C-alpha positions as CSV (number, residue, x, y, z in Angstrom):
1,M,14.3,-26.8,5.1
2,P,13.6,-23.1,4.3
3,L,16.0,-21.2,2.1
4,I,18.3,-18.8,3.7
5,H,18.9,-15.4,2.0
6,N,22.7,-15.0,1.5
7,L,22.9,-12.8,-1.6
8,D,25.6,-10.2,-1.7
9,P,24.0,-6.7,-2.3
10,V,27.4,-5.5,-3.7
11,L,27.8,-6.1,-7.4
12,I,31.3,-4.6,-7.8
13,Q,33.7,-3.1,-5.3
14,L,36.8,-1.2,-6.4
15,G,38.6,0.1,-3.3
16,P,36.2,2.5,-1.5
17,V,33.8,2.6,-4.5
18,R,30.9,0.1,-4.3
19,I,28.3,-0.5,-7.0
20,G,25.3,-2.3,-5.6
21,W,22.7,-4.4,-7.4
22,Y,20.0,-2.0,-6.2
23,G,21.7,0.9,-8.0
24,L,22.0,-1.2,-11.1
25,M,18.3,-1.9,-11.1
26,Y,17.6,1.8,-11.0
27,I,19.8,2.3,-14.0
28,L,18.2,-0.5,-15.9
29,G,14.8,0.7,-15.1
30,F,15.5,4.2,-16.4
31,L,17.2,2.8,-19.5
32,A,14.2,0.5,-20.3
33,S,11.8,3.4,-19.8
34,Y,13.8,5.6,-22.1
35,L,13.9,3.0,-24.9
36,L,10.2,2.3,-24.6
37,V,9.4,6.0,-24.7
38,R,11.5,6.4,-27.8
39,Y,9.7,3.4,-29.4
40,Q,6.3,5.0,-28.7
41,I,7.1,8.4,-30.1
42,K,8.3,6.7,-33.3
43,K,4.9,4.9,-33.6
44,R,2.6,7.8,-32.6
45,D,2.7,11.6,-32.2
46,F,2.7,12.5,-28.6
47,G,4.0,16.0,-29.3
48,F,7.6,15.3,-28.0
49,S,10.8,15.2,-29.9
50,R,13.7,12.9,-29.0
51,E,15.6,15.8,-27.6
52,E,12.6,16.9,-25.5
53,V,12.2,13.4,-24.1
54,E,15.9,13.4,-23.0
55,D,15.5,16.7,-21.3
56,L,12.3,15.5,-19.6
57,F,14.0,12.4,-18.3
58,V,16.5,14.6,-16.4
59,F,13.5,16.4,-14.8
60,L,11.8,13.1,-13.9
61,I,14.8,11.5,-12.4
62,L,15.4,14.5,-10.2
63,G,11.8,14.6,-9.2
64,L,11.8,10.9,-8.4
65,I,14.9,11.0,-6.2
66,V,13.9,14.1,-4.3
67,G,10.2,13.0,-4.0
68,A,11.1,9.5,-2.9
69,R,13.5,10.8,-0.2
70,L,11.2,13.5,1.1
71,G,8.2,11.0,1.0
72,Y,10.1,8.5,3.2
73,I,11.0,11.3,5.7
74,L,7.4,12.7,5.9
75,F,5.4,9.4,5.7
76,Y,7.6,7.0,7.5
77,D,10.2,8.5,9.9
78,L,9.8,12.2,10.4
79,P,10.8,12.3,14.2
80,Q,14.1,10.5,13.4
81,Y,15.0,13.0,10.8
82,L,13.9,16.0,12.8
83,S,16.3,14.9,15.5
84,K,19.1,14.3,13.0
85,P,18.5,16.7,10.1
86,L,21.8,15.9,8.3
87,E,20.6,12.4,7.8
88,I,18.1,13.8,5.3
89,F,20.9,14.0,2.7
90,A,22.4,10.6,3.5
91,I,20.4,8.7,0.9
92,W,23.1,6.0,0.8
93,H,21.8,4.9,4.2
94,G,18.5,4.0,2.5
95,G,15.0,5.4,3.0
96,M,13.1,6.0,-0.2
97,S,9.3,6.0,-0.6
98,F,7.5,4.9,-3.8
99,H,4.5,7.1,-3.0
100,G,6.8,10.1,-2.5
101,G,8.7,9.3,-5.6
102,L,5.4,9.2,-7.6
103,I,4.4,12.6,-6.3
104,G,7.9,14.0,-7.2
105,L,7.6,12.5,-10.7
106,L,4.2,14.0,-11.3
107,L,5.2,17.5,-10.0
108,A,8.4,17.4,-12.2
109,G,6.3,16.4,-15.2
110,L,3.7,19.1,-14.5
111,L,6.5,21.7,-14.2
112,Y,8.1,20.7,-17.4
113,A,4.8,20.6,-19.3
114,R,3.9,24.1,-18.2
115,R,7.3,25.5,-19.0
116,K,7.4,24.0,-22.4
117,Q,3.6,24.4,-23.1
118,K,3.1,20.6,-23.6
119,S,0.2,18.4,-22.7
120,F,0.8,17.0,-19.3
121,W,-1.8,14.2,-19.9
122,K,-0.2,13.1,-23.1
123,M,3.1,13.1,-21.3
124,A,1.6,11.0,-18.5
125,D,0.3,8.4,-21.0
126,L,3.6,8.2,-22.7
127,F,5.7,7.6,-19.6
128,I,3.4,5.8,-17.2
129,V,3.2,2.6,-19.2
130,T,7.0,2.2,-18.7
131,A,7.0,2.8,-15.0
132,P,6.2,-0.8,-13.9
133,I,9.5,-2.0,-15.4
134,G,11.4,0.2,-13.0
135,L,9.1,-0.9,-10.1
136,G,9.7,-4.5,-10.8
137,L,13.5,-4.2,-11.1
138,G,13.5,-2.1,-7.9
139,R,11.8,-4.9,-6.0
140,I,14.4,-7.3,-7.3
141,G,16.9,-5.0,-5.9
142,N,15.1,-5.0,-2.5
143,F,15.1,-8.8,-2.6
144,I,18.9,-8.9,-3.3
145,N,19.4,-6.4,-0.5
146,G,17.4,-8.6,1.9
147,E,15.2,-5.7,2.8
148,L,11.4,-5.0,2.8
149,Y,10.8,-8.6,3.4
150,G,7.4,-10.2,4.4
151,R,5.9,-11.4,7.5
152,T,6.6,-14.8,9.0
153,T,5.1,-17.8,7.2
154,A,4.9,-21.6,7.2
155,A,4.6,-21.7,3.4
156,P,7.2,-23.9,1.7
157,W,8.6,-21.0,-0.2
158,G,9.4,-19.0,2.9
159,I,12.9,-17.5,3.1
160,I,15.0,-16.7,6.2
161,F,16.2,-13.1,5.9
162,P,19.1,-12.5,8.3
163,R,17.8,-9.0,9.1
164,G,14.4,-10.5,9.9
165,G,15.4,-13.1,12.5
166,P,15.5,-16.9,12.4
167,L,12.0,-17.5,11.1
168,P,11.1,-17.9,7.4
169,R,9.2,-15.0,5.8
170,H,7.3,-14.2,2.7
171,P,9.5,-13.0,-0.1
172,S,7.1,-10.1,-0.5
173,Q,9.5,-8.2,-2.7
174,L,9.0,-10.9,-5.4
175,Y,5.3,-10.8,-5.0
176,E,5.5,-7.0,-5.7
177,C,7.8,-7.6,-8.6
178,L,5.3,-9.8,-10.2
179,L,2.2,-7.7,-9.6
180,E,3.5,-4.1,-9.6
181,G,6.1,-5.0,-12.3
182,L,5.2,-7.7,-14.8
183,V,1.4,-7.8,-14.5
184,L,0.9,-4.0,-14.3
185,F,3.2,-3.5,-17.3
186,V,1.4,-6.1,-19.4
187,I,-2.0,-4.5,-18.6
188,L,-0.9,-0.9,-19.3
189,W,1.1,-1.8,-22.4
190,S,-2.0,-3.6,-23.8
191,L,-4.2,-0.6,-23.1
192,R,-2.0,2.1,-24.6
193,D,-3.8,2.0,-28.0
194,K,-7.3,1.6,-26.6
195,K,-9.8,4.4,-26.6
196,L,-9.2,5.8,-23.2
197,P,-9.4,9.5,-22.3
198,T,-6.1,11.3,-22.7
199,G,-4.3,10.8,-19.3
200,G,-6.5,7.7,-18.6
201,L,-3.5,5.4,-18.4
202,L,-2.2,7.4,-15.4
203,A,-5.6,6.8,-13.8
204,V,-5.4,3.1,-14.5
205,F,-1.9,3.0,-13.1
206,L,-2.9,4.7,-9.9
207,V,-5.8,2.3,-9.3
208,L,-4.1,-1.0,-10.2
209,Y,-0.8,-0.2,-8.4
210,G,-2.8,0.9,-5.3
211,I,-4.8,-2.4,-5.3
212,F,-1.7,-4.6,-5.9
213,R,0.3,-2.8,-3.2
214,F,-2.6,-2.9,-0.7
215,V,-3.0,-6.6,-1.1
216,V,0.7,-7.5,-0.8
217,E,1.0,-5.3,2.3
218,F,-1.0,-8.0,4.2
219,V,2.0,-10.3,4.0
220,R,4.7,-7.6,4.0
221,E,6.4,-6.8,7.4
222,P,5.3,-3.3,8.5
223,D,8.0,-0.7,9.0
224,T,9.5,-1.2,12.5
225,Q,9.2,2.5,13.5
226,L,5.6,2.7,12.5
227,G,3.9,-0.7,12.8
228,F,0.2,-0.6,12.1
229,I,-1.2,2.9,12.0
230,L,-4.9,2.4,11.3
231,G,-6.3,-0.7,12.9
232,P,-4.7,-3.6,10.9
233,L,-3.6,-1.3,8.1
234,T,0.0,-0.2,7.4
235,M,1.2,3.2,6.1
236,G,1.6,1.6,2.7
237,Q,-2.0,0.5,2.7
238,V,-3.3,3.9,3.7
239,L,-1.3,5.6,1.0
240,S,-2.3,3.0,-1.6
241,S,-6.0,3.5,-0.7
242,L,-5.6,7.2,-1.4
243,M,-4.0,6.3,-4.7
244,V,-7.0,4.1,-5.7
245,A,-9.4,6.9,-4.8
246,A,-7.3,9.5,-6.7
247,G,-7.1,7.2,-9.7
248,I,-10.9,6.7,-9.9
249,A,-11.6,10.4,-9.4
250,L,-9.0,11.2,-12.1
251,Y,-10.5,8.8,-14.6
252,F,-14.0,10.3,-14.3
253,F,-12.6,13.8,-14.4
254,L,-10.8,13.1,-17.6
255,R,-13.7,11.2,-19.0
256,Y,-16.2,13.9,-18.5
257,K,-14.2,17.1,-18.5
258,P,-15.2,19.7,-21.1
259,A,-13.2,19.6,-24.4
260,G,-10.2,21.8,-24.5
261,R,-9.5,21.8,-20.8
């Protein structure tokens, strides 16, 4: 008998105010990232003070939210938002893209680095090792919400998600939590003191996340409004393939770029 998903996405409700599990996961992810960044700057000089780290987090959070929202609109459902432009601002209705959020984070970090005359690549190494924690927690939030579920399956661990119909489906959110969260964090954290080029951890992140996401997409239900966009590939797989290519190119650029650049 397959399990039936019946988790309540609302953690606390006080009158009209609702606090959801998904929002809590975001908060915990940012908190964990902040604490681990603080831990790293105590152990090694990245060129950032505690106050600068706190200022930078404000930039990164804004970049993440704006990038994730715009990324979803552009990559996944542009016609819908062109017909209803006010929905662009209704983020409580859902619709956030990891790939867009990553672009927003990188742009926010680059802007901060240029304004403060800091090394963007050192900044990237400092923060990117903490990113998988937020990713893993976010996928747990997706699971609790009963969204972004997998394709139908006969596997004994299949779960019936009410939004997905009567058939059991892969809990692909948990697969992503394991790979993009736990496994990716362990790898990046273990590499942080290895002899990689400055910024190399960002390149490793791009490659490994892209691979993990590409693989899981084979059992994740494609977005209804898009379906498959390139043969058997989903939008997530196309974007993840670009991430892998960008990560490989970035690594070799950093490895062989002239000193001082």
